[in-house]
C-alpha positions in Angstrom: 25.4 46.4 35.1 22.4 44.3 35.7 19.8 44.6 38.4 19.2 41.5 40.5 16.8 42.9 43.3 13.6 44.8 43.0 12.8 47.0 46.1 9.4 47.9 47.4 9.7 51.1 49.4 6.6 50.6 51.5 6.0 52.8 54.5 4.1 52.4 57.7 0.4 51.6 57.3 0.9 49.6 54.1 0.9 46.1 55.7 -2.3 45.2 53.7 -0.9 46.4 50.3 0.1 44.0 47.5 1.6 46.3 44.9 1.8 45.4 41.2 5.6 45.8 41.6 5.8 42.4 43.2 4.5 40.8 40.0 6.5 43.1 37.8 9.7 42.1 39.6 8.8 38.4 39.4 8.1 38.7 35.7 11.5 40.3 35.1 13.2 37.5 37.1 14.2 39.8 40.0 14.4 38.9 43.6 12.1 41.2 45.7 13.0 43.1 48.8 10.0 44.2 51.0 10.1 46.1 54.3 7.6 44.2 56.3 5.7 40.9 56.7 2.5 42.4 55.4 0.7 41.0 52.3 3.7 41.7 50.1 6.2 40.2 52.5 4.1 37.1 53.1 3.7 36.4 49.3 7.5 37.1 48.7 8.6 34.8 51.6 6.0 32.1 51.1 6.9 31.8 47.4 10.5 32.1 48.3 11.1 34.9 45.7 12.9 37.4 47.9 13.2 38.6 51.4 11.9 41.1 53.9 13.8 43.5 56.1 13.0 45.3 59.3 15.0 48.5 58.7 17.6 50.2 56.5 20.6 48.6 58.3 19.2 45.1 57.8 18.5 45.9 54.1 22.0 47.0 53.5 23.4 44.1 55.4 21.5 41.5 53.3 22.2 43.3 50.0 26.0 43.4 50.8 26.1 39.7 51.3 24.3 38.8 48.0 26.2 37.6 45.0 24.7 37.6 41.5 25.3 33.9 40.7 24.9 32.3 44.1 22.0 31.2 46.3 19.8 32.5 47.7 19.7 35.2 45.0 19.5 32.9 42.1 16.9 30.8 43.9 14.8 33.9 44.6 15.0 35.1 41.0 14.0 31.7 39.5 11.2 31.2 42.0 9.8 34.6 41.3 9.9 34.0 37.5 8.3 30.6 37.9 5.6 32.0 40.2 4.8 34.7 37.6 4.6 32.1 34.8 2.3 30.0 36.8 0.1 32.6 38.5 0.6 36.1 37.1 0.8 35.7 33.3 -2.4 37.3 31.8 -2.7 34.5 29.3 -2.7 31.9 32.0 -5.2 33.9 34.2 -7.4 34.6 31.2 -7.5 31.0 30.2 -8.2 29.8 33.8 -11.0 32.5 34.1 -12.5 31.4 30.8 -12.4 27.8 31.9 -14.1 28.8 35.2 -16.9 30.8 33.3 -17.4 27.9 30.9 -17.8 25.4 33.7 -20.3 27.7 35.4 -22.3 28.0 32.3 -22.4 24.3 31.8 -23.8 23.9 35.4 -26.3 26.7 35.0 -30.0 25.9 34.3 -31.4 27.4 31.1 -33.3 30.6 31.6 -37.1 30.4 31.3 -37.8 33.0 28.6 -41.6 32.7 28.7 
């Protein structure tokens, strides 16, 4: 069997958390289920790469309605993978960071070494 949804079992008081699992799930092409609209929930819903749920009953209800090859599951999986390729890939981030440092260096004044 194949996994289609990654689950973040966050508890109370974790609204400000943005666990690496969000990016791991996106990199694997999984939709993400988060239990709140905290940081993780906002990212997941803004990027349309999964869903949030309020309680166990709602989670089970949503999961029972999903089908592996139908929307919204396929859309969430594709959006997550695209988000990771554009924003989370280390090669992309490193290249962007190097470009940023290079641009800063070009704007910097030479040091007076006297």
